[in-house]
N, C-alpha and C positions, 0 to 999 in steps of 0.2 A: 800683354803677351810676354811669356817668359821664353827666352831662347837659350840654347846651349846648356840645358839642364843635364847634368851627369846622372844617369840612372844605374850604371854599373861600370866597373873598371875591369878590363880584361888584359891579358899579356900583350895583346896587339894595340891597346890604348883604351881611352875612355869611350863609352857609348853614350850618345847624347839624344835628347829629345827636345822638341819645341812644343810649348803649351799655348793654346789660345782658348779663351773661355768667354762666357757671357758677362755682362756688366753687373747683373744682379747678384745678390747674396746666395750662397749655396746652402746645402750641398746640391750639386748638379750631377746628372748622369754623365758619364765619360765614354769616349770612343777613342781607341788606339788605332791610328792609321799606319799601315805597313806598306812601304813603297815597293815598286817593281824594279826590274833591271836584270833579270836573268840570274839573280843571286850573285852576280859578279860586278855589277855596276849600280849607280844610283845612290841617292841619299835621302834624307828626310824632307828635303825641299821638293822632291819629285811627287807632288801631291796636288789635288785640286784646291780651290779656294775654301779652306776649312772654316773661316770666319763667316763668309757669306752664306754658305750652305748649311752650316751646323751650329757654330758657336752663337750666331745671331738668333738661333732657334732654341737656345737654352742648354747646349751641350758643351762640356769641356772637351777639347780635342787635343790629342797628343800624337804628333807625327815623330816617328822614331827612326834612328839609325840601327843597324844590326851588322854583325860581322859578315863581310863578303867572302866569296870563295878564295880570293887571294890571301886572306888571313886564316880561314878555317873552313873545313868541310862540314857537311851535315853530321850531327844535329845542332851544331853551334848556333845557327840562325834561329831555329826553334827555341832554344834555350834563351836566347837574347830577347825575343818577343815576350816570352813568359816572364823573364826578369823585369821587363818594362812594366808589365801589368802588375806584378808584385810590388814594384817600387811605387807606382801610383796608389795602389791600395794601402800600402803601409804609411803613405804620407797624405792620405785623403783629406785630413783636416787642413793641412797646409795649402793644398791645391783647390780646396772647395769642392771636392768630389764625394759623391755618395759611393762608398766602397761596395755596396751591394748592387750597383747598377752600372756595370762596365761592360762595354761591347768591344769587338774588334772588327776591323774592316781593312781589306787589302786588295791590291791590284796586281795582276800578273804573278810574278814570284812572290809578291806580298800577299796576294790572294791565296796562293798555295800555303804560305805560312799561317795566314789567318785561319784557314780551314783546319789545319793541324792543331793550332792552339785551341780552337773550339772543341775538337774531337778528343783532345787530351786534357781538357780543362778540369776534369774531376780528379786528376792525378797530382799529388803533391810533389812528386819527384820523378823525373824521367831518367833513364840510363844516361850517365855522363854528367848530370847535374850534381853539384857539390853541396847543395843544401835544399831543404824543402822551400817551395814557393807557392804562393796563393795566386794562381793564374786563372781563377774562375771567371768565365764570361757568360753573360745572359743572352747574347745574340751575336751572330757572325754574318757579315756581308763580305762577299768576295766576288771579284770581277776578273774574268778570263785567266784564271790561274790553272796550272796543270793539276789535274786530279790524280794522275798516275804517272810514275816514272818507270813502270815496269815495261820492258821491251815487248812489243807485240800487242799491248792493250789497245793502242790507238795508232793511226798513221802518224809518222813523224811530221813535224811542221817544217816550214821553209828554213833552209840552212842559213845560218848566220856566217858572216865573213870570218875565216879562221877556224871554223868548226868542220874541218874536212874529215875528221875521224870521230867516232862516237865519244871517245874520252875527252874531246875538246868541245863538245856541245855544252850548253849551260847545265844540263842534267848531268853530264859526265864530270864537269868540274865540281858540281855539288857533291856527287857521290864518290869522287876520287878515281874514276875509271869508267870503262864502257858499261852502261847499265845492264846490258845483256849478260855481262860476266859477273855482275854483282846483284843477283835477284833478291837476296835477302835485304840488302841495303836499299834497293829500289822500293821494295814493299814497305820497309820502315819509313821511307820518306814520301809515301803516297797517301794522301787523304782517303782515296777510295778504299783502302784496305784497313781503315781504322773507324769506319762508320759503326755507330751503335745506337740503340733506341733512346738512350738518355742524353744524346747530344743536344745542345741548345738549338733554337731555331736558326735556320740558315737561309740567306737570300743570295742567289747567284745571278750574275749577269754576264752575257757573252755575245759578242758580235758574230753574225752568221758569215761574215766575209773575212774572218780572222784566219790568216795563213800561217801565223807563227805558232799559236796554240789553238788548234781547231776546237770548234764548239762541241765536238764529241766528248772532250774532257768533262765539260759541264753537264752534258746530257747523262753521262755515266754517273757522275756524282749525285745529281738529282735523283736518278733511278735508285741508287743505293740508299739515299736518305729516305725517300718515300717508302721503299720496301721495308725499312727498319722502323717506320712509324714516326719519323722525325718531321716536324713542321718545316716545310721547305718551299721556296719559290725559285723558279728559273725563268729569267727574262732572256729570250733569244732576240737580240736587237737587230732589226732588218738592215743588212748591208753594211754594218759597222765593222771596222777592222780593229786590230789590237791597239791598246793604249788610249782608249777614248776618254778615260778619266783624267789623263794627264793635263797639265797646263799647256797652253800653246807653245810649239817649238821645243817641247821637252820630250824626247823619245826615250823609251825604255832602254833600248839597245841600239848600237850603231849598226848600219846596214842599209839595204835597199828600202825604198819607200813603201813600207808595209804597215805603217802606223796611222792612227787617226787622232794624234794628240790634239787636245783642245776642241775636238768636235762636239762633244756633248755639252760643254759650257757654251759654245757658240750657238748651237741649235736649241738648247734648252730642254728638249725632249725629243725622243725618236720612237717610231712605231715598233712594237715588239709583240712577240707571242709569249704570253705568260703561262707557264705550267705551275700549278700549285698543288701541294699535298697537305692535307689536314686530317688527322685522325683516321687514317685508312681510306679516305676519299680523295680523289684527284679531279682537277678541273683544268680546263684551258680556255683562254680568252685573249682577245686582242686588247692591248693596253699600251699607252705611251709609257716610255721609261725615261727617267731623268734623275737628277740629284734629289728631287722631291720624293721619288719612290724609295731611295735609300734612306733619306731622313725619316720618312714615314715609317719604314720598317723598324728603325731604332726608336722612334716615338712609341710605337706599339709595345715594344719589349723592354725598354728602359725607362719609359715615362708614361706608365699607364694612367696616371691621374690627369693626363692631357693638359698639364699646365704649360707645356711647351706650345708655342704658337707657330706651327709649320706654315709654309707659304701656301697660297691658294692652290697651287698645282697639285697638292696632296689630294684634292677632291676630284681630280679628273676621273671621269667614269670609265669603267671597264666595259668591254663589249663581249659578252659571253658567247662562246661558240660551242660549248659542250661540256658535259661533266660525266665522270664515270666513278663508280665505287669499286 
């Protein structure tokens, strides 16, 4: 494992990542993990057990820091994640990475950023970036991330302590003011408004009991991806709340007990309703969701030769309940 790798230096300080990978010789597919925390808190240690669930199955995993809203507003966070991907690709030989097989995965605020990275992956430079970057990704997984910051698109989530006015909500801190008063900035920061048919495959997971970021965010994003013809899966996980990918006793944000940190790792898998879109056809089925489903998604899209050995849970059967075209 390599810790405290500097991938970019900003005026606010160095940005770091931690790397963990398989023991065998590369090059290996790589996945960048982006932590949650409402864009104002958290760091690269706010992640599940990346070795157990992914590195042991043949992936190089990189968990990254990015600038929080105390240091910079949007789009600095998006620029940082793109810079991390560019760094890994430019040093692929050093890290044992296949530069053509990189994916991104995020949770909560990190899920929001992962979705944006995937939707902008075809662009070599975004407004505000000072140089071209190669931030191409072949697959995106995101869990319980906000799909839209535009006022009125979805019902607001449970208020956090100190967020008594819109400008002090996590979204307001990210945008630099009340989202209702900054519609263009809100749209620019919303994955829902950047969906296009050439986006990479996307896996979404969201708990149906999430009161911080309601599952309507993920339903809207899935609908937009499916309508655009993008390969997409949406797992609606029965009765799960926010933060279920987190390690035990590591909450995304301070506040009332509205989190399920550590739950997925403790339970191994949870019943879910899976919505899938492939080539203009959609289906629904009941299927357990766990880390094996996330790993399996990346195996399919980053390791099609199937030399990765996923855990037996990847073969859990789905129970089909209907299909539509």
